[in-house]
C-alpha positions as CSV (number, residue, x, y, z in Angstrom):
1,M,0.0,0.0,0.0
2,K,2.9,2.4,0.7
3,K,4.0,2.1,-2.9
4,L,0.5,3.0,-4.1
5,L,0.3,6.0,-1.9
6,S,3.7,7.2,-3.1
7,F,2.6,6.7,-6.7
8,V,-0.6,8.6,-6.2
9,L,1.2,11.5,-4.5
10,A,3.7,11.7,-7.2
11,L,1.0,11.8,-9.8
12,V,-0.9,14.5,-7.9
13,L,2.2,16.6,-7.6
14,L,2.1,17.0,-11.4
15,V,-1.4,18.7,-11.2
16,P,-1.1,22.5,-11.4
17,F,-1.3,24.4,-8.2
18,A,-4.2,26.3,-9.5
19,T,-6.3,23.2,-9.2
20,F,-6.1,23.5,-5.4
21,G,-6.5,27.2,-4.9
22,E,-4.4,29.4,-2.7
23,V,-2.0,27.5,-0.4
24,T,-1.9,29.1,3.1
25,S,0.5,28.8,6.0
26,Q,-2.1,28.3,8.7
27,T,-2.3,25.2,10.9
28,L,-5.5,23.4,10.0
29,P,-7.7,21.6,12.6
30,T,-8.0,17.9,12.6
31,I,-10.2,16.4,9.9
32,E,-11.5,12.8,9.6
33,I,-13.3,10.9,6.8
34,L,-16.6,9.7,8.3
35,S,-18.0,7.7,5.4
36,V,-17.4,6.9,1.7
37,T,-19.9,5.7,-0.8
38,A,-19.2,4.7,-4.4
39,G,-22.0,5.3,-6.9
40,R,-22.9,3.5,-10.1
41,N,-22.3,6.6,-12.2
42,G,-18.6,6.8,-11.5
43,S,-18.8,9.2,-8.6
44,V,-17.6,8.8,-5.0
45,T,-19.4,10.6,-2.2
46,I,-17.3,11.4,0.9
47,E,-18.6,12.8,4.3
48,T,-15.9,14.6,6.3
49,S,-15.9,15.9,9.9
50,R,-15.6,19.5,8.8
51,A,-15.4,21.5,5.7
52,L,-12.2,21.4,3.6
53,E,-10.1,24.6,3.8
54,S,-7.8,26.2,1.4
55,G,-4.8,23.9,0.8
56,E,-6.8,20.7,1.3
57,V,-8.0,18.5,-1.5
58,L,-10.0,15.2,-1.8
59,I,-8.4,12.6,-4.0
60,C,-9.9,9.3,-5.2
61,A,-7.5,6.8,-6.6
62,V,-9.0,3.8,-8.4
63,F,-7.0,0.5,-8.7
64,E,-7.0,-2.9,-10.1
65,D,-4.9,-4.8,-7.7
66,Y,-1.7,-2.8,-7.7
67,T,-2.3,-1.0,-11.0
68,L,-3.5,2.6,-10.8
69,L,-6.5,3.1,-13.2
70,N,-7.8,6.6,-12.6
71,V,-7.5,9.6,-10.2
72,G,-10.3,12.1,-9.4
73,I,-9.8,15.3,-7.5
74,N,-12.3,17.7,-5.9
75,R,-12.2,20.6,-3.5
76,T,-15.5,22.2,-4.4
77,S,-17.7,23.3,-1.5
78,D,-20.6,21.0,-1.1
79,T,-23.3,21.2,1.7
80,N,-23.0,19.6,5.2
81,N,-19.4,18.5,4.7
82,I,-20.4,16.1,2.0
83,Y,-18.3,16.1,-1.2
84,T,-18.6,14.4,-4.5
85,V,-15.6,13.3,-6.6
86,D,-16.2,12.4,-10.2
87,V,-13.9,9.6,-11.2
88,N,-14.2,6.9,-13.9
89,I,-14.6,3.5,-12.1
90,P,-14.0,0.7,-14.7
91,E,-15.5,-2.7,-14.3
92,N,-12.2,-4.3,-13.5
93,A,-11.5,-1.9,-10.6
94,N,-11.4,-3.6,-7.2
95,R,-10.1,-0.9,-4.8
96,I,-10.8,2.8,-4.2
97,S,-8.5,4.8,-1.9
98,V,-9.7,8.2,-0.7
99,F,-7.3,10.8,0.6
100,I,-7.7,14.2,2.2
101,W,-4.4,15.8,1.4
102,N,-3.0,18.9,3.0
103,R,-1.0,20.8,0.4
104,I,0.2,23.5,2.9
105,D,3.6,22.0,3.0
106,I,4.4,20.8,-0.5
107,M,7.5,18.8,0.7
108,Q,5.7,17.1,3.6
109,P,2.0,16.5,2.6
110,T,-0.1,14.9,5.3
111,F,-3.2,13.0,4.6
112,E,-6.0,10.9,6.0
113,S,-7.0,7.9,4.0
114,Y,-9.9,5.5,3.6
115,T,-10.2,2.4,1.4
116,L,-13.1,0.6,-0.3
117,E,-12.8,-2.9,-1.7
118,K,-15.1,-4.5,-4.2
119,G,-17.1,-7.4,-3.0
120,D,-20.8,-7.6,-2.9
121,G,-20.8,-3.9,-3.8
122,W,-18.2,-1.6,-2.5
123,I,-17.2,-2.4,1.1
124,M,-15.5,0.1,3.4
125,V,-12.2,-1.2,4.8
126,P,-11.0,0.2,8.2
127,P,-7.8,2.3,7.9
128,A,-4.6,0.3,8.2
129,T,-3.0,0.1,11.6
130,P,-0.2,2.6,11.8
131,I,3.3,1.0,11.6
132,L,4.4,1.9,15.2
133,D,1.1,0.9,16.7
134,G,1.3,-2.4,14.9
135,I,4.8,-3.1,16.2
136,L,3.8,-2.2,19.7
137,A,0.8,-4.4,19.5
138,E,3.0,-7.3,18.6
139,R,5.0,-6.8,21.8
140,N,1.9,-7.4,23.9
141,L,2.9,-4.6,26.3
142,P,1.0,-4.1,29.6
143,D,-1.0,-1.0,29.1
144,V,0.3,1.9,31.1
145,L,-3.1,3.7,30.9
146,A,-5.2,0.7,31.7
147,N,-6.4,2.4,34.9
148,G,-6.2,5.9,33.6
149,W,-3.6,8.4,34.9
150,N,-3.3,10.5,37.9
151,E,-0.7,11.2,40.6
152,E,-1.7,8.2,42.7
153,I,-1.2,5.9,39.7
154,R,2.1,7.5,39.0
155,Q,3.3,6.9,42.5
156,E,2.1,3.3,42.3
157,I,4.2,2.8,39.2
158,I,7.3,4.3,41.0
159,D,6.7,2.0,43.9
160,L,6.6,-1.0,41.6
161,F,10.1,-0.2,40.4
162,I,11.3,0.5,43.9
163,N,10.0,-2.8,45.2
164,N,10.7,-5.0,42.2
165,M,13.8,-3.6,40.5
166,F,16.0,-0.9,42.1
167,G,15.2,-0.9,45.8
168,V,14.5,2.0,48.0
169,I,16.5,5.2,47.7
170,P,17.9,5.9,51.2
171,P,16.1,8.6,53.1
172,D,17.1,12.2,53.0
173,P,19.8,13.3,55.5
174,I,18.9,14.9,58.8
175,R,20.8,18.0,57.7
176,M,23.5,19.0,55.2
177,E,26.5,21.2,54.8
178,F,28.1,22.5,51.6
179,N,31.7,23.5,51.7
180,I,33.6,25.0,48.8
181,D,36.9,23.2,48.6
182,F,38.2,25.2,45.6
183,D,36.7,28.3,43.9
184,S,38.1,30.0,40.9
185,G,36.0,33.0,41.9
186,F,34.5,34.0,38.5
187,T,38.0,34.9,37.3
188,G,38.6,31.8,35.1
189,N,41.9,31.5,36.9
190,F,42.7,27.8,37.2
191,G,46.3,28.3,38.0
192,E,45.9,27.2,41.6
193,L,43.8,24.2,40.9
194,R,45.4,20.9,41.7
195,F,44.3,17.5,40.6
196,R,45.9,15.8,43.6
197,D,44.2,16.4,46.9
198,E,47.0,17.3,49.4
199,R,44.9,18.1,52.4
200,G,45.5,15.0,54.4
201,P,43.0,12.5,55.8
202,R,39.3,13.3,56.3
203,P,36.4,11.2,57.6
204,F,35.6,8.3,55.3
205,D,38.7,8.9,53.3
206,V,37.4,11.8,51.2
207,S,41.0,12.7,50.4
208,E,41.5,9.3,48.8
209,I,38.3,9.7,46.9
210,C,39.5,13.0,45.4
211,R,43.1,11.9,44.6
212,E,43.3,11.1,40.9
213,D,46.2,10.1,38.6
214,A,45.4,12.6,35.8
215,S,47.6,15.6,35.1
216,V,46.6,18.9,33.5
217,N,44.7,18.1,30.3
218,V,42.9,19.8,27.5
219,N,39.8,20.6,29.4
220,H,41.8,22.4,32.1
221,N,43.8,24.3,29.5
222,W,40.7,25.5,27.7
223,F,39.1,26.8,30.9
224,V,42.4,28.6,31.8
225,T,43.0,30.2,28.5
226,Q,39.5,31.0,27.3
227,N,38.3,32.4,30.7
228,N,34.8,31.3,29.8
229,A,33.7,29.8,33.1
230,Y,34.5,29.4,36.7
231,F,35.1,26.1,38.5
232,Q,34.1,25.0,42.0
233,R,34.8,21.8,43.9
234,I,32.1,21.3,46.5
235,I,32.2,18.9,49.4
236,I,28.7,17.8,50.3
237,T,28.3,16.6,53.8
238,S,25.2,14.7,54.8
239,Y,24.4,13.9,58.4
240,L,22.6,10.6,58.7
241,S,20.3,8.9,61.2
242,P,21.1,5.4,62.4
243,D,17.4,4.6,61.9
244,D,17.9,5.1,58.2
245,F,21.5,3.8,57.9
246,P,21.8,0.7,60.2
247,G,25.5,0.4,59.3
248,L,26.4,3.4,61.5
249,N,25.6,1.3,64.6
250,I,27.0,-1.9,63.2
251,L,30.3,-0.1,62.6
252,E,30.1,1.4,66.1
253,L,30.8,4.9,64.7
254,S,30.6,7.8,67.1
255,E,27.9,10.4,66.6
256,E,30.4,12.8,65.0
257,Q,31.0,10.1,62.3
258,H,27.3,9.7,61.4
259,K,27.9,11.5,58.1
260,F,28.8,10.9,54.5
261,E,30.9,13.2,52.3
262,F,31.4,13.3,48.6
263,V,32.8,15.8,46.0
264,V,31.0,17.6,43.2
265,S,32.8,19.4,40.4
266,A,30.9,22.4,39.2
267,Y,31.5,24.3,35.9
268,I,29.5,27.5,35.7
269,P,29.4,29.9,32.7
270,H,30.3,33.5,33.4
271,I,26.9,34.7,32.3
272,A,25.6,33.3,35.6
273,R,26.9,36.6,37.1
274,T,24.1,38.5,35.4
275,Q,21.3,36.0,34.7
276,Q,20.0,32.6,35.8
277,V,21.3,29.7,33.8
278,P,20.1,26.1,33.3
279,A,21.9,23.3,35.0
280,I,22.7,19.6,34.6
281,V,23.4,17.1,37.3
282,A,25.8,14.7,35.5
283,L,26.5,11.3,36.8
284,T,29.9,10.4,35.4
285,Y,32.5,7.6,35.3
286,R,35.6,9.8,35.9
287,D,36.3,13.1,37.7
288,A,35.3,15.6,35.1
289,F,38.7,17.1,34.4
290,D,40.1,13.6,34.0
291,D,37.9,13.0,31.0
292,A,40.3,14.6,28.5
293,G,39.0,12.4,25.6
294,G,35.4,13.6,26.1
295,R,33.8,10.1,26.1
296,W,31.5,10.7,29.1
297,L,31.3,14.4,29.9
298,A,31.8,17.5,27.7
299,P,32.1,20.4,30.1
300,R,33.5,22.7,27.4
301,E,30.5,22.1,25.1
302,I,28.0,22.4,28.0
303,V,29.5,25.7,29.4
304,E,29.8,27.2,25.9
305,R,26.0,26.8,25.6
306,G,25.4,28.8,28.8
307,V,24.6,25.8,31.0
308,A,26.1,25.0,34.4
309,V,27.1,21.4,35.0
310,F,27.5,19.7,38.4
311,A,29.4,16.4,37.9
312,I,29.6,13.5,40.4
313,R,31.9,10.6,39.9
314,Y,29.6,7.7,40.7
315,R,32.2,5.6,42.6
316,H,32.4,8.4,45.1
317,L,28.9,7.3,46.2
318,T,29.4,3.6,46.2
319,N,31.9,1.5,44.3
320,D,31.1,-0.5,41.1
321,F,32.5,-3.8,42.4
322,G,34.4,-5.9,39.9
323,E,33.7,-3.5,37.0
324,P,36.7,-2.6,34.9
325,D,38.1,0.9,35.0
326,S,40.5,2.2,32.4
327,L,42.4,4.0,35.1
328,A,42.8,0.7,37.1
329,P,44.3,-2.0,34.9
330,N,43.3,-4.7,37.4
331,G,39.6,-3.8,37.2
332,N,38.0,-2.6,40.4
333,R,39.4,0.5,42.1
334,Q,39.7,-1.0,45.5
335,K,40.3,2.3,47.2
336,F,36.5,3.0,46.8
337,N,35.5,-0.3,48.4
338,D,35.0,1.0,51.9
339,T,34.3,4.7,51.3
340,G,30.8,4.4,49.9
341,L,27.3,5.0,51.2
342,D,26.6,1.2,51.0
343,R,29.0,0.7,53.9
344,L,27.0,3.0,56.1
345,F,23.8,1.2,55.2
346,Y,24.9,-2.5,55.4
347,G,27.8,-2.2,57.8
348,R,30.1,-3.4,55.1
349,N,30.4,-2.7,51.4
350,M,27.8,-4.6,49.4
351,R,30.1,-7.2,48.1
352,A,31.5,-8.0,51.6
353,F,28.0,-7.9,53.1
354,G,26.8,-10.6,50.6
355,L,24.3,-9.5,48.0
356,A,22.0,-12.4,48.7
357,N,21.8,-11.3,52.4
358,R,20.0,-8.1,51.3
359,Q,16.2,-7.8,51.9
360,P,14.3,-7.8,48.6
361,S,13.9,-4.0,48.3
362,D,17.1,-2.9,50.1
363,P,19.0,-0.3,48.2
364,S,21.0,-1.2,45.1
365,G,23.9,0.5,43.5
366,I,21.5,2.5,41.3
367,A,19.5,3.5,44.4
368,F,22.7,4.8,46.1
369,W,23.8,6.7,43.0
370,S,20.3,8.2,42.8
371,W,20.6,9.4,46.4
372,G,23.8,11.2,45.4
373,A,22.1,13.0,42.5
374,Q,19.3,14.1,44.9
375,R,21.9,15.6,47.3
376,V,23.4,17.6,44.4
377,M,19.9,18.9,43.6
378,D,19.6,19.9,47.3
379,Y,22.8,22.0,46.8
380,I,21.6,23.5,43.5
381,E,18.4,24.7,45.2
382,T,20.6,27.0,47.4
383,L,22.0,28.8,44.3
384,D,20.1,31.9,43.2
385,F,21.8,31.9,39.7
386,I,20.3,28.6,38.6
387,D,17.0,28.5,36.7
388,M,15.1,25.8,38.7
389,N,12.6,25.4,35.9
390,K,15.4,23.9,33.8
391,V,17.5,21.4,35.7
392,A,18.3,18.0,34.1
393,V,19.8,14.8,35.4
394,S,22.0,12.9,33.0
395,G,23.7,9.5,32.8
396,Q,24.9,7.0,30.3
397,S,24.6,3.1,30.4
398,R,24.2,2.0,34.0
399,L,24.1,5.7,34.9
400,G,21.4,6.1,32.2
401,K,19.4,3.6,34.2
402,T,20.1,5.7,37.2
403,S,19.1,9.0,35.6
404,L,15.9,7.5,34.4
405,F,15.1,6.1,37.9
406,V,15.9,9.2,39.9
407,G,14.4,11.5,37.3
408,A,11.1,9.6,37.5
409,V,11.2,9.6,41.3
410,D,12.3,13.2,41.9
411,E,10.1,15.8,40.2
412,R,12.6,18.6,40.9
413,F,14.4,17.4,37.8
414,T,12.5,19.0,35.0
415,Y,14.5,17.2,32.3
416,V,15.8,13.6,32.2
417,Y,18.6,12.6,29.9
418,S,19.1,8.8,29.7
419,H,21.7,7.9,27.2
420,A,22.2,4.2,26.0
421,S,20.6,2.9,29.2
422,C,20.1,-0.6,27.7
423,A,18.3,-3.4,29.5
424,G,16.9,-2.3,32.9
425,G,16.8,1.3,31.6
426,V,14.6,2.8,28.9
427,A,14.5,-0.3,26.6
428,L,11.4,-2.5,26.6
429,I,11.8,-5.8,28.3
430,R,9.4,-7.4,25.8
431,G,11.5,-7.4,22.7
432,E,15.1,-8.1,21.6
433,I,16.4,-7.6,25.1
434,I,14.5,-10.5,26.8
435,P,17.8,-12.5,27.0
436,A,19.5,-9.5,28.5
437,W,16.7,-9.1,31.0
438,R,17.0,-12.7,32.0
439,R,20.8,-12.4,32.4
440,M,20.2,-9.3,34.5
441,S,17.4,-10.7,36.7
442,W,18.6,-14.3,37.2
443,Y,21.8,-15.6,35.6
444,G,24.1,-12.9,36.8
445,G,25.2,-11.5,33.4
446,Y,24.7,-8.0,34.7
447,P,26.3,-7.0,38.0
448,R,23.9,-8.1,40.7
449,Y,24.6,-5.1,42.9
450,W,23.2,-2.7,40.3
451,F,19.7,-3.9,41.2
452,A,17.7,-5.0,44.2
453,E,17.4,-8.7,45.1
454,S,13.7,-8.5,44.3
455,I,14.4,-8.4,40.5
456,R,15.4,-12.1,40.7
457,A,11.8,-13.1,41.7
458,F,10.4,-12.9,38.2
459,E,12.5,-15.5,36.4
460,P,11.5,-17.4,34.3
461,N,8.5,-15.1,33.8
462,L,8.5,-11.5,32.6
463,P,7.3,-8.9,35.2
464,P,3.8,-7.5,35.0
465,F,5.2,-4.1,34.0
466,D,7.6,-2.9,31.3
467,M,10.1,-0.1,31.2
468,H,7.8,2.4,29.4
469,W,5.9,2.6,32.7
470,L,8.9,4.2,34.3
471,V,9.4,6.5,31.3
472,A,5.8,7.5,31.6
473,A,6.3,8.4,35.3
474,V,8.4,11.4,34.1
475,A,5.4,13.0,32.4
476,P,4.5,15.8,31.9
477,R,8.2,16.8,32.3
478,R,10.6,16.3,29.5
479,I,12.8,13.3,28.8
480,Y,15.6,12.7,26.2
481,V,17.1,9.5,25.0
482,G,20.1,9.0,22.8
483,N,21.3,5.8,21.1
484,G,24.2,4.7,18.9
485,W,23.6,2.3,16.0
486,G,27.1,0.8,16.5
487,D,26.6,0.3,20.3
488,P,26.8,-3.5,21.0
489,W,25.1,-3.0,24.4
490,V,22.0,-1.2,23.2
491,H,18.9,-2.2,21.1
492,P,17.9,1.2,19.8
493,Y,14.5,0.1,18.6
494,D,13.6,-1.2,22.1
495,E,14.4,2.2,23.6
496,F,12.6,4.1,20.8
497,L,9.5,1.9,21.1
498,S,9.5,2.4,24.8
499,L,9.2,6.1,24.3
500,A,6.5,5.6,21.7
501,A,4.5,3.4,24.1
502,A,4.8,6.0,26.9
503,S,3.9,8.9,24.7
504,P,0.1,8.8,25.2
505,V,0.6,9.7,28.9
506,W,2.0,13.1,27.8
507,N,-1.0,13.5,25.6
508,R,-3.2,13.1,28.7
509,F,-1.6,16.4,29.9
510,G,-2.4,18.1,26.6
511,V,1.2,18.2,25.4
512,P,2.9,16.2,22.6
513,G,5.0,13.2,23.7
514,L,7.2,11.6,21.0
515,V,6.7,13.4,17.7
516,T,8.0,11.2,14.9
517,P,7.1,9.8,11.5
518,D,5.2,6.6,11.6
519,R,8.3,4.4,11.3
520,L,11.3,3.2,13.2
521,P,14.4,5.5,13.2
522,A,17.3,4.9,10.9
523,S,20.9,5.9,11.0
524,N,24.1,5.6,9.0
525,H,27.5,7.3,8.6
526,Y,25.9,10.2,6.9
527,H,22.6,10.6,8.7
528,T,21.5,11.0,12.4
529,E,17.8,10.7,13.2
530,I,16.8,13.5,15.5
531,F,13.3,14.0,17.0
532,H,13.0,17.2,19.0
533,D,9.4,18.4,18.5
534,G,7.7,16.9,21.5
535,Y,8.3,16.6,25.2
536,I,10.1,13.3,24.5
537,G,13.3,13.8,22.5
538,Y,15.4,11.2,20.8
539,H,18.4,10.8,18.5
540,L,19.9,7.7,16.9
541,H,23.5,8.2,15.5
542,H,26.0,5.8,14.1
543,G,28.3,5.8,17.1
544,A,29.3,3.4,19.8
545,H,28.7,3.1,23.6
546,E,29.8,6.5,24.6
547,L,28.4,9.9,25.6
548,A,30.6,12.0,23.3
549,P,30.4,15.8,22.7
550,R,28.1,15.4,19.7
551,N,25.6,13.6,21.9
552,W,25.7,16.4,24.4
553,N,25.1,18.9,21.7
554,W,22.1,17.1,20.4
555,F,20.7,16.9,24.0
556,L,21.5,20.6,24.5
557,D,19.6,21.5,21.3
558,F,16.6,19.8,22.9
559,F,17.2,21.2,26.4
560,L,17.6,24.8,25.2
561,Q,15.1,25.0,22.3
562,D,12.7,27.2,24.3
563,R,15.3,29.7,25.5
């Protein structure tokens, strides 16, 4: 049928513009075809939901199988929204397709269609199922709107993911302190900045957390020479209750030690001196200045766009046990084993505690990392130069799962950027990633400490929910997802379809969700698919499993499009 439509449209494009009257630039209201009747005299009568307006035409195409026989066109004004198109209908014709075609944009015509097939007379055929709707129907997804949508339902969905996948995010601290460890003071002078922390020991080995092996690199040099931003290193101190963190008593820590500290690197554009600026809470793999290659964070690109970024190295919150680290050839950076928040909850780090000893919904690594992002948001709320209506949380891969989870839970984040989050993130479970879900939930192919123990309860069955439910919990705020076609860890279509399945929830709020052609995205070396028109943004590029500067720029285009 697509070939037929293309052929008809190509034919109609040859008809002079005068046939259609004046083409206007207005946005036309929705129109539907209500009924179609084929008469014996070669005419077709069409009833529409409203009168045709300038720039719209009715087209009747007559076919024998896949051969186009005749085309009739009419835009004359009839009564009561009923139109007649005169078209020769030969005896051998067996299909009539009727189009309402909007010629306002000659390069992107839009049309509604209706089809009649010849049987005992001409029989109306319901419109074909849209492509994306058909693909989603094949997935047999649980309906996120089965019970409607309100705040109570949204919270029930979040509780589902807390209790069955990620575990609880630990409670808020009793109180907090924010201390500036280094401040370039709006001068752009980074000459005093040192990448090695020389202060000596602090509680919970914060000095060890801060000490890195990187030397001055290209990011540092750019900030020094260009004088485009200022840098702060902030120590966030959270005072904790033993009722919320049982490990404090297990470790027999004094009351003065009932606290947790971690470091945030902030890069703030100079324009923040005179106006409020947007901000991003970026969960990262390395300390921001160490990421000279720009695979995970692009502070230069972000600051150049007038956005502040507050970066947290996720291992400062809790270690990623057994995971390789390019700065640690032997894999796990052991210095982080006993400096994390998990130690203060379990009494030992998660690996030493024994993952199987956790209660089903005890915090996971993703829950601890989410807690850290929330504490950075607490700090941002104290800054009068940040536009609180435009604060995003971002992450890639396992941290993309984290940004999706904390972004759904914490409504202070008005934007969520989840890049290449893979299984257990944005991607639908019911699809190509089913094997990955089963490795994650049962066989141990994914690190067990990323998730709560409760995730293991579903195997061999699939859970009664799917990941588009968590995406929908972000509505009506904005969410952005990026994928690379060359990424071996990601199934881009499963992430894209998850966004499409969640999109109707945004429509409930009267705003567009995912605005996209009725097809799956495509990408190659010369083309990147970018969809930025709705409250759900998406891009598919040809790259690998990374969050490179180009990915940041595509997100920033979406993030800043209303400024």
